[in-house]
DOFIDO-207474 format. One record per residue: x negated, y, z of N, C-alpha, C in turn. Coordinates in steps of 0.1 Angstrom, whole numbers. Atoms other than C-alpha are relative to their C-alpha. Layout:
N
[[X Y Z] [X Y Z] [X Y Z]]
...
//
This chain:
304
[[-3 12 -9] [602 355 868] [-10 -1 11]]
[[9 0 -12] [570 354 888] [0 13 9]]
[[-2 -10 -7] [575 389 898] [12 2 9]]
[[-12 2 -8] [610 384 911] [-3 -10 12]]
[[5 10 -9] [596 353 929] [-8 6 11]]
[[10 -7 -9] [569 374 945] [8 10 9]]
[[-8 -9 -10] [595 400 958] [8 -7 9]]
[[-8 8 -9] [618 374 973] [-9 -8 10]]
[[9 8 -10] [589 354 990] [-6 10 9]]
[[9 -9 -8] [569 384 1003] [9 13 4]]
[[-8 -11 -3] [598 409 1007] [2 3 15]]
[[-1 -1 -15] [604 401 1043] [-12 5 7]]
[[14 -3 -6] [567 405 1051] [-3 14 -1]]
[[2 -14 3] [565 439 1035] [11 9 2]]
[[-13 -7 -4] [599 451 1048] [7 5 -13]]
[[-8 -1 12] [614 449 1013] [-5 14 -7]]
[[3 -11 7] [616 481 994] [-4 13 8]]
[[5 -11 -8] [607 503 1023] [-16 1 -1]]
[[13 0 3] [571 494 1013] [-3 4 -14]]
[[2 -5 13] [556 511 983] [-6 -12 -10]]
[[5 11 6] [538 478 973] [11 -8 -7]]
[[-12 7 6] [572 461 968] [7 9 -11]]
[[-7 -10 9] [587 492 950] [-8 0 -13]]
[[8 0 12] [558 491 925] [2 -14 -8]]
[[-3 12 7] [564 454 917] [14 -1 -5]]
[[-15 0 5] [602 461 914] [0 7 -13]]
[[0 -7 12] [594 488 888] [-6 -9 -12]]
[[6 9 10] [572 463 868] [10 -11 -4]]
[[-10 10 4] [598 437 871] [11 5 -9]]
[[-9 -6 9] [624 460 855] [-6 1 -14]]
[[7 -1 14] [600 469 826] [-1 -14 -7]]
[[1 13 6] [592 433 819] [14 -6 -5]]
[[-13 6 3] [629 423 820] [6 6 -12]]
[[-6 -7 12] [638 450 795] [-8 -5 -13]]
[[8 6 11] [609 438 772] [5 -14 -5]]
[[-5 13 4] [620 402 774] [12 -1 -6]]
[[-12 -2 5] [655 411 768] [0 5 -15]]
[[2 -4 13] [645 430 737] [-5 -11 -10]]
[[6 10 9] [624 402 724] [10 -11 -3]]
[[-11 10 4] [654 377 728] [10 5 -10]]
[[-10 -6 9] [677 400 709] [-6 2 -15]]
[[4 -4 13] [654 409 680] [-9 -11 -7]]
[[8 10 6] [631 379 675] [8 -10 -7]]
[[-8 10 8] [642 356 648] [1 -14 6]]
[[0 14 -6] [633 324 667] [-3 2 15]]
[[2 -3 -14] [636 333 704] [-1 -14 8]]
[[2 14 -7] [626 305 730] [13 -2 8]]
[[-15 2 -5] [663 311 744] [8 8 -7]]
[[-10 -5 7] [692 318 723] [10 7 9]]
[[-10 -6 -8] [716 343 741] [14 -6 -2]]
[[-13 6 4] [745 325 722] [2 -13 9]]
[[-1 11 -9] [737 296 746] [10 2 12]]
[[-8 -5 -11] [755 315 773] [14 -1 -3]]
[[-14 1 3] [787 313 754] [5 -15 -3]]
[[-5 15 2] [788 274 751] [8 -2 13]]
[[-10 5 -11] [814 257 774] [-8 -4 11]]
[[5 4 -13] [805 254 810] [-14 3 3]]
[[15 -2 -2] [768 266 806] [-1 10 13]]
[[1 -8 -10] [774 297 828] [5 -5 14]]
[[-4 6 -12] [794 279 855] [-10 -10 5]]
[[10 9 -5] [766 252 856] [-11 8 6]]
[[11 -9 -4] [740 280 861] [5 6 15]]
[[-4 -5 -12] [761 295 889] [1 -9 11]]
[[1 12 -10] [765 261 907] [-14 -2 4]]
[[14 3 -4] [728 257 905] [-6 10 10]]
[[4 -11 -8] [723 291 920] [5 -2 15]]
[[-7 3 -12] [747 283 948] [-7 -12 8]]
[[7 12 -6] [731 249 955] [-13 4 4]]
[[13 -2 -4] [696 262 957] [1 10 11]]
[[-1 -9 -12] [708 289 980] [3 -7 13]]
[[-3 8 -11] [722 263 1002] [-13 -8 5]]
[[11 8 -3] [690 242 1000] [-13 9 5]]
[[10 -8 -4] [669 272 1008] [-1 0 15]]
[[0 2 -15] [678 266 1046] [-10 -11 3]]
[[8 10 -2] [658 234 1043] [-15 5 -1]]
[[14 -5 1] [626 250 1029] [-4 9 11]]
[[3 -11 -10] [628 279 1054] [0 -5 14]]
[[-3 3 -14] [642 266 1087] [-9 -13 4]]
[[8 12 -4] [624 231 1087] [-14 4 0]]
[[13 -4 -1] [591 248 1080] [-3 8 12]]
[[1 -7 -12] [596 272 1109] [-1 -10 12]]
[[-2 9 -10] [607 243 1131] [-13 -9 2]]
[[12 9 0] [578 220 1123] [-13 7 4]]
[[13 -9 -1] [551 247 1120] [-1 8 12]]
[[1 -10 -10] [559 273 1145] [4 -6 15]]
[[-6 5 -13] [579 254 1173] [-6 -12 4]]
[[5 13 -5] [568 219 1174] [-16 -2 -3]]
[[14 0 3] [533 225 1158] [-5 -12 -6]]
[[5 12 6] [532 195 1136] [-11 2 -10]]
[[12 0 10] [501 188 1114] [7 -3 -14]]
[[-5 2 12] [506 188 1077] [2 -13 -4]]
[[-1 16 4] [502 149 1072] [13 -3 7]]
[[-11 4 -8] [529 146 1099] [13 5 -7]]
[[-11 -6 6] [553 169 1082] [3 -5 -14]]
[[-3 7 13] [548 153 1047] [6 -14 2]]
[[-5 13 -3] [554 119 1062] [16 2 4]]
[[-15 -2 -4] [587 133 1077] [8 4 -11]]
[[-7 -5 12] [597 149 1044] [3 -13 -10]]
[[-3 11 9] [594 114 1027] [13 -8 2]]
[[-12 6 -3] [625 103 1044] [12 5 -10]]
[[-10 -5 10] [644 123 1017] [0 -9 -13]]
[[1 9 12] [631 98 990] [11 -9 -1]]
[[-11 10 1] [656 70 999] [13 6 -2]]
[[-12 -8 4] [684 95 999] [2 4 -14]]
[[0 -4 13] [675 107 965] [3 -12 -9]]
[[-3 13 8] [675 72 951] [15 -4 1]]
[[-15 4 -2] [709 64 965] [9 10 -7]]
[[-9 -9 7] [723 97 952] [-2 -1 -16]]
[[0 3 14] [709 90 917] [8 -12 -5]]
[[-10 12 4] [725 55 917] [13 3 1]]
[[-14 -4 1] [757 70 927] [4 9 -12]]
[[0 -9 12] [753 95 898] [2 -10 -13]]
[[-1 10 13] [748 65 872] [13 -6 2]]
[[-12 7 -3] [777 46 887] [13 9 -3]]
[[-11 -9 1] [800 77 887] [1 5 -14]]
[[0 -7 13] [791 92 853] [-1 -9 -11]]
[[3 9 11] [780 63 832] [10 -12 0]]
[[-9 11 -1] [801 34 845] [14 3 0]]
[[-13 -4 -2] [833 49 858] [5 12 -9]]
[[-4 -12 9] [831 81 836] [11 8 8]]
[[-9 -9 -6] [849 101 863] [-5 16 -1]]
[[4 -14 0] [848 139 867] [-11 3 8]]
[[12 -3 -8] [819 158 880] [4 8 12]]
[[-4 -10 -11] [840 181 903] [-2 -6 13]]
[[0 5 -13] [844 157 932] [-14 -6 4]]
[[14 4 -2] [808 144 928] [-9 12 5]]
[[7 -11 -5] [795 179 933] [5 4 14]]
[[-5 -2 -13] [818 183 962] [-5 -10 11]]
[[6 10 -9] [804 151 978] [-15 5 3]]
[[14 -5 -4] [769 166 974] [0 12 10]]
[[-1 -11 -11] [779 198 993] [4 -5 13]]
[[-4 5 -13] [795 177 1019] [-12 -8 7]]
[[12 6 -6] [761 159 1023] [-10 11 6]]
[[8 -10 -6] [743 192 1027] [7 6 13]]
[[-5 -5 -12] [769 203 1052] [-2 -10 12]]
[[3 11 -10] [764 170 1072] [-15 1 5]]
[[13 -3 -3] [727 177 1070] [-2 12 10]]
[[0 -11 -9] [731 211 1085] [6 -2 13]]
[[-8 2 -13] [755 200 1112] [-9 -9 9]]
[[8 9 -9] [732 173 1124] [-12 7 5]]
[[12 -9 -5] [702 198 1125] [5 10 10]]
[[-6 -10 -10] [724 223 1143] [2 -7 14]]
[[-3 7 -14] [734 198 1171] [-13 -8 6]]
[[12 9 -5] [699 181 1173] [-13 9 2]]
[[12 -8 -1] [673 209 1171] [-3 3 15]]
[[3 -3 -14] [656 213 1204] [-18 -3 2]]
[[14 1 -2] [620 216 1218] [-4 -14 5]]
[[3 13 -4] [621 182 1235] [4 -12 -8]]
[[-7 10 8] [637 164 1206] [-12 -8 -7]]
[[10 8 8] [616 135 1190] [4 3 -15]]
[[-1 -3 14] [610 141 1153] [7 -10 -8]]
[[-7 12 6] [623 107 1144] [16 2 0]]
[[-14 -3 -1] [658 120 1153] [5 9 -13]]
[[-4 -6 13] [657 143 1121] [1 -7 -12]]
[[2 7 12] [651 116 1097] [13 -3 -7]]
[[-12 2 7] [687 108 1091] [5 12 -7]]
[[-5 -12 5] [695 144 1084] [-9 3 -12]]
[[8 -2 13] [666 146 1059] [4 -10 -10]]
[[-5 10 11] [679 114 1042] [13 6 -7]]
[[-13 -6 6] [713 132 1038] [-3 11 -9]]
[[4 -11 8] [696 162 1024] [-5 -5 -13]]
[[5 7 10] [678 140 999] [12 -6 -8]]
[[-13 4 8] [712 124 990] [7 11 -8]]
[[-7 -11 6] [727 157 983] [-7 5 -14]]
[[10 -4 11] [697 167 961] [1 -10 -11]]
[[0 9 11] [697 134 942] [14 0 -8]]
[[-12 -2 8] [734 140 933] [1 11 -8]]
[[-4 -12 7] [734 176 923] [-9 2 -12]]
[[9 -2 13] [703 177 900] [3 -8 -12]]
[[-4 8 11] [711 148 877] [14 4 -5]]
[[-13 -3 4] [748 158 877] [1 13 -9]]
[[-1 -12 7] [742 193 866] [-7 0 -12]]
[[7 3 12] [717 182 840] [9 -8 -9]]
[[-9 8 8] [742 157 828] [11 9 -7]]
[[-9 -9 4] [769 184 826] [-5 9 -11]]
[[5 -8 9] [746 206 808] [-1 -6 -15]]
[[1 8 12] [739 180 782] [14 -2 -7]]
[[-14 2 6] [777 175 776] [5 14 -4]]
[[-5 -14 3] [782 213 773] [-6 6 -13]]
[[7 -7 12] [758 221 744] [1 -9 -12]]
[[-3 8 11] [762 209 708] [-14 -7 -6]]
[[12 4 7] [724 203 700] [-10 -3 11]]
[[12 3 -10] [692 189 717] [-8 13 2]]
[[8 -13 -1] [675 222 710] [5 8 10]]
[[-6 -9 -9] [700 241 729] [1 -6 14]]
[[0 6 -13] [700 215 757] [-13 3 6]]
[[13 -4 -7] [663 222 763] [-1 15 3]]
[[-2 -14 -3] [670 259 761] [7 2 15]]
[[-8 0 -12] [696 254 788] [-8 -5 13]]
[[8 7 -11] [672 231 808] [-11 10 4]]
[[9 -11 -4] [647 260 807] [6 10 9]]
[[-7 -10 -10] [672 284 823] [3 -7 13]]
[[-2 7 -12] [681 257 847] [-11 -1 9]]
[[13 1 -8] [646 251 859] [-4 15 5]]
[[3 -14 -5] [641 290 862] [8 1 13]]
[[-8 -2 -12] [670 291 887] [-4 -11 11]]
[[2 10 -9] [662 257 902] [-13 1 8]]
[[13 1 -5] [625 260 907] [-6 13 4]]
[[4 -14 -2] [619 298 909] [9 9 7]]
[[-7 -12 -4] [645 325 912] [9 -4 13]]
[[-9 3 -12] [672 308 935] [-8 -7 11]]
[[8 5 -11] [646 289 956] [-7 12 6]]
[[7 -11 -6] [626 320 961] [9 11 8]]
[[-10 -8 -7] [657 340 968] [5 -5 12]]
[[-4 6 -13] [669 315 993] [-10 2 11]]
[[10 -1 -11] [636 316 1011] [-1 14 5]]
[[0 -14 -5] [636 355 1012] [13 3 8]]
[[-14 -2 -6] [674 355 1022] [-1 -7 15]]
[[0 7 -13] [668 330 1051] [-11 6 9]]
[[10 -7 -9] [637 345 1064] [3 13 5]]
[[-6 -13 -5] [653 379 1066] [10 -2 11]]
[[-11 3 -11] [683 366 1085] [-6 -6 12]]
[[5 6 -11] [662 345 1107] [-8 11 9]]
[[7 -10 -6] [640 375 1115] [9 11 8]]
[[-10 -9 -7] [671 396 1123] [5 -7 13]]
[[-6 6 -11] [686 370 1146] [-11 -2 11]]
[[11 2 -10] [652 364 1163] [-2 12 7]]
[[1 -13 -6] [648 401 1171] [12 3 9]]
[[-11 -3 -8] [683 405 1183] [1 -9 12]]
[[-1 10 -12] [681 373 1206] [-11 4 10]]
[[11 -4 -9] [648 384 1220] [3 13 8]]
[[-3 -12 -7] [661 418 1228] [11 -1 10]]
[[-11 3 -9] [693 405 1243] [-5 -8 13]]
[[6 8 -11] [676 379 1265] [-10 8 8]]
[[10 -9 -7] [648 403 1273] [7 9 9]]
[[-6 -9 -8] [672 427 1288] [5 -6 13]]
[[-4 8 -12] [686 400 1311] [-13 -3 8]]
[[13 5 -8] [649 389 1320] [-4 12 8]]
[[5 -11 -8] [641 425 1332] [8 1 13]]
[[-7 -1 -13] [668 422 1358] [-3 -12 11]]
[[5 10 -7] [651 391 1372] [-12 3 9]]
[[11 -2 -9] [628 394 1402] [-9 -11 -2]]
[[10 11 1] [596 376 1394] [-12 1 9]]
[[13 0 -8] [566 367 1415] [-12 -2 -8]]
[[11 2 10] [537 374 1392] [-12 -7 5]]
[[12 7 -6] [512 359 1416] [2 -16 -3]]
[[0 14 2] [527 324 1409] [7 -3 -15]]
[[-6 1 12] [541 331 1374] [-8 7 -11]]
[[8 -4 10] [522 335 1342] [8 7 -11]]
[[-10 -7 9] [544 361 1324] [-4 0 -15]]
[[4 -1 14] [523 364 1292] [1 -13 -6]]
[[0 12 5] [520 327 1287] [15 -5 -2]]
[[-14 2 1] [558 323 1293] [6 7 -13]]
[[-6 -7 10] [567 350 1267] [-6 -5 -14]]
[[5 5 14] [543 337 1239] [2 -16 -2]]
[[-1 14 2] [551 301 1246] [15 -5 1]]
[[-15 5 -2] [585 288 1261] [10 9 -6]]
[[-9 -9 3] [603 319 1257] [2 3 -15]]
[[-1 -3 15] [594 326 1220] [5 -11 -7]]
[[-5 12 7] [600 290 1210] [15 -2 3]]
[[-15 1 -3] [634 290 1227] [8 10 -8]]
[[-7 -9 8] [644 321 1209] [0 -3 -15]]
[[2 4 14] [632 308 1176] [11 -12 -2]]
[[-10 11 2] [654 277 1182] [14 4 -1]]
[[-14 -6 1] [684 298 1189] [3 6 -13]]
[[-2 -6 13] [679 317 1157] [1 -10 -10]]
[[-2 11 11] [675 285 1137] [14 -5 1]]
[[-14 6 -2] [707 272 1152] [11 11 -7]]
[[-9 -10 6] [725 305 1142] [0 -1 -15]]
[[0 2 16] [713 303 1106] [6 -13 -5]]
[[-6 12 4] [723 267 1104] [14 0 1]]
[[-14 -1 -2] [757 275 1117] [7 7 -14]]
[[-6 -6 11] [763 299 1087] [-1 -8 -12]]
[[0 9 10] [749 273 1063] [12 -10 0]]
[[-10 10 0] [775 249 1075] [12 5 -5]]
[[-12 -5 6] [803 272 1067] [0 2 -16]]
[[3 -2 13] [788 281 1035] [2 -13 -9]]
[[-1 12 7] [784 245 1023] [13 -7 1]]
[[-14 5 0] [818 234 1036] [9 6 -9]]
[[-9 -8 10] [835 262 1016] [-2 -5 -13]]
[[2 6 14] [818 250 984] [4 -14 -2]]
[[-5 14 2] [826 214 991] [15 0 -1]]
[[-15 0 1] [863 222 997] [4 5 -14]]
[[-4 -5 14] [864 243 965] [-1 -10 -10]]
[[2 11 11] [850 215 943] [10 -12 2]]
[[-9 10 -1] [871 189 959] [15 4 -3]]
[[-14 -5 5] [903 210 953] [1 1 -15]]
[[0 -1 15] [893 215 917] [3 -13 -7]]
[[-2 13 5] [895 178 912] [15 -6 2]]
[[-14 5 -2] [932 175 923] [7 1 -13]]
[[-7 -1 14] [953 167 892] [13 8 2]]
[[-13 -8 1] [982 190 882] [13 -10 0]]
[[-10 11 0] [1009 167 894] [13 4 -5]]
[[-13 -5 4] [1039 188 886] [1 1 -15]]
[[0 0 15] [1029 190 849] [2 -15 -6]]
[[-3 13 5] [1032 152 848] [14 -5 3]]
[[-14 5 -4] [1067 149 861] [11 3 -12]]
[[-11 -1 11] [1095 144 835] [10 9 5]]
[[-11 -8 -4] [1120 171 837] [14 -6 -2]]
[[-14 7 -1] [1155 160 847] [10 10 -7]]
[[-9 -9 7] [1183 175 824] [12 4 11]]
[[-11 -3 -7] [1212 192 838] [12 -11 1]]
[[-9 11 -3] [1239 169 853] [12 -1 -11]]
[[-9 0 11] [1266 178 825] [-5 -7 -12]]
[[6 6 12] [1242 169 798] [-4 -13 3]]
[[2 14 -4] [1232 137 815] [12 -9 0]]
[[-13 7 0] [1268 127 820] [4 -2 -14]]
[[-4 1 14] [1276 133 783] [-8 -10 -6]]
[[9 11 7] [1246 112 772] [2 -14 6]]
[[-3 14 -5] [1255 84 796] [13 -5 -4]]
[[-14 5 4] [1292 83 785] [-1 -3 -14]]
[[1 3 13] [1282 84 749] [-8 -12 -5]]
[[9 12 1] [1259 54 753] [-14 3 -6]]
[[13 -3 6] [1227 72 743] [-10 -4 11]]
//
């Protein structure tokens, strides 16, 4: 788990498997994965029973957890780049900005309790609402991000992000509790849930988005740089080095951030549409079949 997280977090820095360092870590990861699987299969009392994966809805819950953390990876990566590299906020200011996610989490948890405990509705539409909240967050960030934008304008987007997180995490744990027969298996499933939630999917999302961001940033700088070479500049009145390392670089980073947010919008909207469609009842199966007209006429005339 730690080795996989290391690969995903530092893979972009070391150029992934083009670096011998990452290849060695990858080999050790495979070796430890085989040893762990062997222990789970042959130990009399494993810390995670593989029979757990055969329980109803356990694998779908883990898949939804993976997809949700992949969507939330945009927040971990892009906001850190925006606040640290572009706007240059201090750590205390960043943390005070992130605190706006807390009210959204509380509202999301309250909606969970009302939805699941009071009304006892299905979880499909609730998960769809959570992904709609993520898509709203990414859409607001996509349309708001800029160099001269006040950081207070990001607070509502951060609140929506916290709202989506406050819905997804308790809902998935509640669904996991409903899917396993015993408390012991619930904690085994919770262990797998936290591996995906806290380590693998989060680290994978970080590595995924940093790689895409680097690709877009390099492509944008190359594209706009080609246009810049066609411009006649008076270097006696223009500090070209300061422009490239300051305004130009920050502008290209903002363009790359917007591009990544655009893909996340489509990704989260697709997931939200999928879960909202799954909640549509099978209407045709509830319609009473009408008999053929001759049969209906005979029953009517016979007085049945």
